[in-house]
C-alpha positions in Angstrom: -0.1 -0.1 0.3 0.8 3.5 -0.6 1.8 5.7 2.5 0.5 9.0 0.2 -2.8 8.7 -0.5 -4.8 11.7 -2.6 -7.8 12.8 -1.9 -9.9 12.2 -5.5 -12.6 10.1 -7.1 -10.7 8.9 -10.1 -12.7 7.4 -13.4 -10.6 3.9 -13.9 -12.9 2.5 -16.7 -15.3 4.8 -18.8 -17.2 2.6 -21.3 -17.1 5.8 -23.7 -13.6 5.5 -24.0 -13.1 2.1 -24.3 -15.9 2.8 -27.2 -18.3 0.4 -25.5 -21.2 2.7 -25.7 -22.8 4.9 -23.0 -22.5 4.4 -19.4 -25.8 2.8 -18.4 -25.1 2.6 -14.4 -22.3 4.1 -12.5 -20.7 2.0 -9.9 -18.7 4.0 -7.0 -15.6 2.8 -4.9 -14.4 3.4 -1.8 -11.8 1.9 0.3 -11.7 1.2 3.4 -9.5 1.4 6.8 -5.5 1.4 5.4 -6.9 0.5 1.9 -6.2 2.2 -1.2 -8.2 3.0 -4.5 -7.1 0.0 -6.4 -4.8 -2.1 -4.0 -8.5 -2.8 -1.9 -9.8 -4.1 -5.0 -6.4 -6.3 -6.8 -6.5 -10.1 -5.9 -2.7 -10.4 -5.6 -2.8 -14.2 -4.2 -0.7 -17.0 -6.4 1.2 -14.4 -8.3 -2.2 -12.8 -9.6 -2.5 -9.4 -10.0 -6.5 -9.0 -10.8 -7.7 -5.7 -10.5 -11.3 -7.3 -10.7 -13.1 -3.3 -11.8 -11.0 -3.3 -14.9 -10.1 -7.3 -15.4 -13.5 -8.3 -14.7 -16.5 -6.4 -14.4 -15.6 -4.9 -17.4 -15.5 -7.6 -19.5 -19.1 -8.9 -17.9 -20.6 -5.3 -18.3 -18.9 -3.2 -20.9 -21.5 -0.5 -19.7 -20.7 0.0 -16.5 -19.0 3.4 -15.6 -16.4 2.2 -13.0 -15.1 5.1 -10.3 -12.7 4.8 -7.1 -12.6 6.9 -4.2 -9.4 7.4 -2.6 -8.6 9.4 0.6 -6.1 9.5 4.0 -6.1 7.6 7.2 -3.3 8.0 9.9 -1.8 9.5 12.4 -1.0 13.2 10.5 -4.1 13.1 9.1 -7.0 14.6 10.6 -9.9 14.0 8.1 -13.3 12.7 9.4 -16.0 10.4 7.7 -18.3 13.9 7.4 -15.3 15.4 5.6 -14.7 12.5 3.3 -18.4 11.6 2.5 -18.9 15.7 1.6 -15.9 15.5 -0.7 -17.2 12.5 -2.2 -20.2 13.7 -3.0 -18.8 16.7 -4.6 -16.1 15.3 -6.6 -19.2 13.1 -8.2 -21.3 15.7 -8.3 -19.0 17.2 -10.9 -18.2 14.3 -12.7 -21.6 13.4 -13.6 -22.8 16.9 -15.5 -24.1 14.8 -18.5 -25.5 11.9 -16.8 -29.3 12.4 -16.1 -31.0 9.7 -14.4 -28.1 7.4 -14.8 -28.4 5.1 -12.1 -25.8 5.0 -9.3 -24.5 1.9 -6.6 -22.4 2.5 -4.2 -19.6 -0.2 -2.8 -17.9 0.5 -0.1 -15.2 -1.8 2.1 -15.3 -1.3 5.9 -14.5 2.6 7.0 -15.4 3.3 3.1 -19.1 1.9 3.9 -19.6 4.5 6.4 -18.4 7.5 4.0 -21.0 6.0 1.8 -23.7 5.9 4.5 -22.8 9.9 5.1 -22.8 10.7 2.0 -25.9 9.7 1.1 -27.2 11.6 3.8 -25.8 14.5 2.4 -27.5 14.3 -1.0 -30.8 13.1 1.0 -30.8 16.8 3.0 -29.4 19.3 0.8 -30.5 20.3 -2.8 -27.2 20.7 -4.4 -27.3 16.7 -5.0 -30.8 16.1 -5.4 -30.0 14.2 -8.4 -27.3 11.8 -7.3 -30.1 11.2 -4.1 -32.6 10.2 -6.9 -30.5 8.1 -9.0 -28.8 6.2 -6.3 -30.4 2.8 -6.2 -28.2 0.2 -4.2 -25.5 0.0 -2.0 -23.1 -2.6 -0.7 -21.0 -3.1 2.4 -18.0 -5.2 2.6 -17.1 -5.7 6.4 -18.0 -2.0 7.6 -18.3 -1.6 10.9 -21.7 -0.3 11.3 -21.9 -0.1 15.1 -17.7 -0.1 15.6 -15.3 -3.2 16.5 -12.6 -3.9 18.9 -9.6 -1.6 19.6 -7.6 -4.7 19.0 -8.8 -5.5 15.7 -8.0 -2.2 14.3 -4.8 -1.5 16.0 -3.9 -5.3 14.5 -5.1 -4.0 10.6 -3.4 -0.8 11.5 -0.1 -3.0 12.0 -0.5 -4.4 7.9 -0.5 -0.6 7.4 3.3 0.9 9.0 2.8 4.4 7.8 -0.7 4.9 9.5 0.7 4.5 13.2 -1.1 3.3 16.2 -2.2 6.6 17.2 -4.3 6.9 13.9 -7.3 8.9 14.9 -9.6 6.7 12.9 -8.8 4.0 15.3 -11.2 5.7 18.5 -14.1 6.3 16.0 -14.4 3.2 14.7 -14.4 1.6 18.3 -17.5 0.0 19.9 -20.8 2.1 19.6 -19.1 5.6 19.2 -21.0 8.6 19.0 -20.0 9.1 15.3 -20.9 5.7 14.2 -24.5 5.6 16.5 -25.1 9.1 14.4 -24.2 8.2 11.1 -26.3 4.9 12.0 -29.3 7.0 13.3 -29.2 9.5 10.2 -29.1 6.1 7.4 -31.8 4.9 9.6 -34.6 7.0 7.7 -33.2 6.1 4.5 -32.1 2.8 3.7 -35.2 1.7 2.4 -34.9 3.7 -0.3 -32.3 1.4 -1.5 -31.3 -2.2 -2.4 -28.8 -3.1 0.6 -26.5 -5.6 0.7 -23.9 -6.4 3.6 -21.2 -8.8 3.3 -19.0 -10.3 6.5 -15.8 -11.6 6.5 -15.6 -15.1 8.2 -12.0 -15.5 8.7 -9.7 -13.7 10.9 -6.4 -12.2 9.9 -3.2 -14.3 9.5 -2.0 -14.7 13.6 -5.5 -13.3 15.2 -8.3 -14.8 16.8 -11.2 -13.0 15.8 -12.1 -11.1 12.7 -11.7 -7.5 12.4 -16.0 -6.7 11.9 -18.0 -9.1 13.4 -21.0 -10.2 11.6 -23.4 -8.2 14.4 -21.3 -5.1 13.4 -21.6 -6.1 9.8 -25.4 -6.6 9.3 -27.2 -5.8 12.9 -28.1 -2.5 12.6 -29.1 -3.1 9.0 -31.9 -5.2 9.2 -34.7 -4.3 7.2 -37.0 -5.1 4.4 -35.3 -6.3 1.4 -31.9 -6.3 3.3 -29.3 -9.1 2.2 -26.5 -10.1 4.2 -24.0 -12.6 3.0 -21.0 -14.7 4.2 -17.5 -14.0 2.8 -15.3 -17.1 2.9 -11.8 -14.3 3.2 -10.4 -12.3 5.9 -11.3 -8.5 6.3 -8.6 -7.4 4.0 -9.1 -10.0 1.2 -13.2 -10.1 1.3 -13.1 -7.4 -1.5 -10.8 -9.2 -3.7 -11.8 -11.7 -6.3 -9.8 -14.2 -8.3 -11.9 -14.8 -11.1 -15.6 -14.1 -12.6 -16.3 -17.1 -10.9 -16.3 -16.1 -7.9 -19.3 -16.1 -6.0 -19.1 -12.8 -4.3 -18.2 -11.2 -7.6 -21.4 -12.6 -9.2 -23.8 -11.3 -6.3 -22.0 -7.7 -7.1 -22.3 -8.5 -10.9 -26.4 -9.1 -10.2 -27.1 -5.9 -7.9 -25.4 -3.9 -10.6 -27.6 -5.1 -13.4 -30.7 -4.9 -11.5 -30.1 -1.0 -10.5 -30.1 -0.6 -14.2 -33.6 -1.6 -14.6 -32.6 -4.2 -17.5 -35.0 -6.7 -18.3 -33.8 -10.3 -17.7 -35.5 -13.5 -18.4 -36.4 -15.6 -15.7 -38.6 -18.8 -15.1 -41.1 -19.4 -17.8 -40.0 -16.5 -20.1 -41.1 -13.9 -17.2 -39.2 -10.9 -17.5 -38.2 -9.2 -14.4 -37.9 -5.2 -13.1 -37.5 -3.7 -10.1 -39.2 0.0 -9.4 -38.4 1.4 -5.6 -41.3 3.6 -4.8 -41.4 7.3 -2.9 -42.7 5.2 0.0 -39.7 3.0 0.1 -41.3 -0.6 -0.9 -39.5 -2.5 -3.7 -41.5 -4.2 -5.8 -41.4 -6.1 -9.2 -44.3 -6.5 -11.5 -44.4 -9.1 -14.3 -47.0 -8.3 -16.6 -48.1 -9.7 -20.2 -47.3 -7.4 -22.7 -50.4 -5.7 -25.0 -52.0 -2.7 -24.0 -50.0 -0.1 -22.3 -49.9 -0.8 -18.8 -50.9 2.5 -17.4 -54.1 2.8 -18.0 -57.3 1.0 -17.4 -56.9 -1.6 -19.9 -55.7 -4.8 -18.8 -52.8 -5.6 -20.4 -53.7 -8.4 -23.2 -52.5 -11.5 -23.6 -48.2 -11.8 -25.5 -45.1 -11.7 -24.6 -43.9 -10.7 -21.3 -42.8 -7.3 -20.4 -42.5 -5.0 -16.9 -44.9 -2.6 -15.5 -43.1 1.0 -16.4 -43.1 3.3 -13.5 -44.7 6.0 -14.1 -47.6 4.1 -14.8 -47.2 2.0 -11.4 -46.8 5.2 -9.8 -50.0 6.2 -11.0 -52.0 2.9 -10.4 -50.7 3.1 -6.7 -52.5 6.6 -6.4 -55.8 4.8 -6.7 -55.2 1.8 -5.1 -52.6 2.2 -2.4 -50.8 -0.7 -1.4 -51.9 -2.7 2.2 -50.0 -1.4 5.2 -50.5 -4.8 7.2 -48.7 -6.7 4.0 -46.0 -3.5 3.3 -46.5 -5.1 -0.7 -47.8 -3.4 -3.3 -50.4 -4.7 -5.4 -51.5 -4.8 -9.0 -55.0 -2.3 -9.7 -57.8 -4.5 -8.3 -59.8 -4.7 -11.1 -57.2 -6.9 -12.6 -58.5 -9.4 -10.9 -56.6 -12.4 -13.2 -53.7 -11.4 -11.7 -52.0 -13.4 -8.4 -48.8 -13.5 -6.8 -46.4 -15.8 -8.1 -42.8 -16.8 -6.6 -43.6 -14.8 -3.1 -41.4 -15.3 -0.3 -42.9 -14.2 3.2 -39.0 -12.8 4.2 -39.0 -10.7 1.0 -40.8 -7.7 0.3 -40.0 -8.2 -3.6 -43.6 -9.6 -5.4 -44.0 -10.8 -8.6 -46.9 -11.5 -10.6 -48.2 -13.5 -13.3 -51.4 -14.3 -15.1 -53.8 -16.5 -12.9 
């Protein structure tokens, strides 16, 4: 790791420059405590050097624009989580002049996840960043200490990056249930249901350590809500966001989250197609409809190939037929009596519908 880290948001892959077309989504990577805007995402085991954002992701999703945010922590650095979050928002705002409503997915490792949480809070509150708030579709957290971690663990991690020093100020911030973390979580609690949220937690300690740096409870506990996903990563804190190849299961999950954020239709069982829409009231819902008539009017869609309902028409229909607050689920227009729930899990806030 480099001992000097410049505060910057760098575009590490641009579909336009690579002549792959117009970007359909922005992925924003934010490294963690002691990390680096390149090395954090690079698999170096077995004589490999796989920088997965460019070496893997760009091959699978060539129209994903990838940005990496770099910042510094150490004994001589006084920057706070709020400082870095606001800088990230401003840099991102400057780099999305022509983005329109292009979706955004944030992926943060460790401390980077906390910076992402604070950043979207700024976006939600300040009109200057309104377009970012509206474009944000998903957030992925890798080993993020939402309610902190044991100080000894952070000191152990600091030893891996000697330039940081044992008196790094951020170590005190990341301790268990500090005021800074509690405030960030309280603010984000009001927003988290707006986004698809996925938390990844490590299950292996660092070499010569007895415990993981961020335990499952801290990585997932405060985030539990409808639609929230928590997944195990068979790696330690440093290597959990590094992928050797495209067959890595965690990498495949990252791909899926990015793809879903674009609103792309994808073929699933029985020729059905899936699309996700997040309402202002923060419930996520997938509607699968048969094509024919436009789905926004009073006419029930005619039989034919399968399509997804367009968000603006879904919103109009919901105004006339609001969701049942007890079920916390959206319903298709009531006069479409021939439609029924399909493949609906009681533990999920995402429902699908097919012709009965």
